[in-house]
N, C-alpha and C positions, 0 to 999 in steps of 0.2 A: 504494500500500500504506500502511495506517495505521501510525503510529509505535508502537513498543513501549510498553506502559504503564509509567509511572515507578514504580508500586507493585507491579511484578511481584515475587513472593516470592523472597527470597534463600535458596537451599539452602546449608547449611553446607558449606564447601569439602571438609572431610574425608569427607563423605558422597557425594561425586561420584566416579564412575569416570572413566577417561581421556576417553571420548567425551563425557560430560557436561561435563567441564572445557573441552574444545575448543569445544563449542557455547556454553558460558557466556562464554568469552573472546571469541568472535566476536560474540555478542549484545551484550556490554558495549562492545566497541570500536565496533560499528555505532551503538549508542545514544549513547555519550558523546564519541567522538572519531573519526568516520568518515574525516576527512581524514588520519588516521595509520594507517589499516588496513593499507596495503601494508607499511610497516616492521614493524609488530607481528606480522602474520601470517607474514611472511617469517622473522622471528626465531623464531617458534613452529615453523615448518616445519623450519628448520635445527636447532633444539634437538631436535625429535622424531627427525630423521634421525640425528643424532650420538649420541643416547642410546638408539637403538632396541634395542640388545642388552643394555641394562642394566636391572636391576630394583631396587626398593627393598628394604631390609633385611627378611628373612623373619621373621615373628613366629610361631614355633612351627608350628602346623598351619594357620595362616591362609594364604590364597592369595598367590602371587607377584603383584606389581603392577608395571607398567612404570615406569621411573624418571621418565619425562616428567611423571607426575603431580605431582612435586615442583616443578619450575620453573613449571608451569602454575598451581599454587596460589600460589606466591610472587608471580607477576605479578598474578593476580586479587585477592589480598589487598591489594596496593598500590592497585589501582583502588578497592577498597572503603574504603580509608583516605583516598582523595581524590586520588591521584596521577594526573596527566593528561599528564605529559611522556612522549612516545613513546619517546625514547631511554632513559629510566629503565625503562620497561616492557619494551623490547626487551632491555636488559641483564639484567633480572630473569629473562627466559626463557633467556638465554644464560649465566647467572652461573656455572654449573659446567662450561662447555665447555672453558675453558683448562686447568682442573685435571684433568678426566676424559677429554677427547676431543681434545686439541691435535694429536696425531699424525695422526689421521684427518682432522681439519679441514684441516691443511696438505697432506696427501697428495692429497685430493680437490679442495679449493678454493683451496689456497695457490699462490703464485707463487714463483719461485726466490729463495732467500735471505730469504723473508718469515717473520716471526715470527707466532705465533698472535694476539697482540694487534693486530699490523699487518694481518693478514688480516681480523679482525673490523672494524677501522677502515675498511678499503676497502669491505667489504660492507655495513656497517650504520652507518657514521659514527663520527667521532672521539669524540663524546660517549658513545655506546654502549660503545665499546671502553674508554674511560677508566673508566666505572662498573664494567665487568666486571673491569678490572685492579685496582681498589681493593678489591673484595671477594674477589679471588683470593688464596689463601695464598701468600706469597712463599717463595722457596727456603729462606730462613733459618728458616722454621717447621718444626722437626724433632721437637718434643716438646710436651707439654702446657704447659710454662712459656712457651715461645716462642709458642705459639698464643694463649695468653691475653694476652701482651704485645701481639701484633699486634691482637687484638680490642679491647684498651683504646685503642690508638692510633686504630683505625678508628672507635670509638664517638664520638670527639670531633673528627672531621674536618670536620664542618659541611658535608657534601656529600650529595647524594641517595643515594650508595652506602650510607650508614648505614641508610636506609629499606629498601634491598634486603636488607641483612644482618639487619635487624630482622624482616622477613618470613621470611627463611630460618631464623632462630632460632625464630621462632614455629612454623614447620612442623616443624622437627627436634626441638627441646627440648620443644615443646608436646605431642608425642606420647608422651613418656616415661611419664607416669602411666597411659596406656592400653595400653602394651606390656608392663607388668609382668604376670607370671603366665603367660607363654607359653613358658617354658623358656629364656629368654635374660636372666634377671634380672641376672646379673653384668655383662653388657654394658650393660644399661640403667642400672645404678648407676654404672658408669664414665662413661657419657654424662652422667648427672646431675652428677657432680663436674666434668666438663669444661665443660658448658654453663651451669650456674647462675651462676658468676661473670661470664660473658660476657653473659648476659641481663641481669643486674643492672647491669652497666656501660653497656650499650647503652641500657637504660631511662633511666639518669641522663643520658646524652648527649642522647637525644631529648627528655627533659623540659626540659633547659636550652635546647635549640634551639626548642622550642615556646613558651617564654616570650619568647625574643628575636624570634621571627617569628610573631606571633599570627595573621597573615593566612593562614599556611600550614596548612590543615586537616590535611594528611597528617602533619605533625610531631606534633601533639597527639593525633591518633587512634592513631598508631603508639606513642607514648609510653604512652598509656592501656592499650593491649593488652599491651605489654611489661611494664608495672608489674603488671598482673594476673597475667601469666605468672610474674614473679618471685615474687609472693606464693604462687602455687600450688606452684612448685618448692621454695620455702623450707619450706612446710608439709609437703610430701612428704619432704624431707630430714629435717625434725624428727621425723616419724613413724617414719622408718627409722633414726634415731639417727646420721645422717650430718652432720658438721660441714664446711661449705663456706664 
């Protein structure tokens, strides 16, 4: 079988439905890192199973969409930024599992006295579990202030977990301008106030890391994307008269 063409057009991630995202992930893994396909596809299958009853936030009359769209986009965006570390990509696919699905993870796949991070480490490796742990909100995060303190600390960790969080923010905060006008504007404005300071700080951290590690394409690509997102959200906040 001939190799996939390197100039195959990239469809914007937000325009892909779940099946398209799954095929795109498989295609890109096969093309770029076939030796890592087992770990990445296993993580995708686990995430799909654990998130199977969850949906993304409903925007007015727009259709419900499966939650798995989000972690699939987070992982694929990392690949488009240049990430080739299989444990980072597996962690991107599993990044919400501990926060949202830890009880079911342990009930079905866990061993006696095992924690959710310990279960992920056994199934997907210590590196994957560590990355997931770093992007998981700790128990001390109970309000907006503690969330933003946690995000500021994460932004300057100098670990691949920052890339996962950057892609996560791009997916969540990046959709705010497009979700206005569907009957949930108050919620969107709350999210704008929540996310803009975090996007701004992660963009700074990534930009600094990109200068220190110029050989790492992912840092500079992610920084550029987050800087653009910061500008877009600041412009939106200005138009709405919101000071963040």
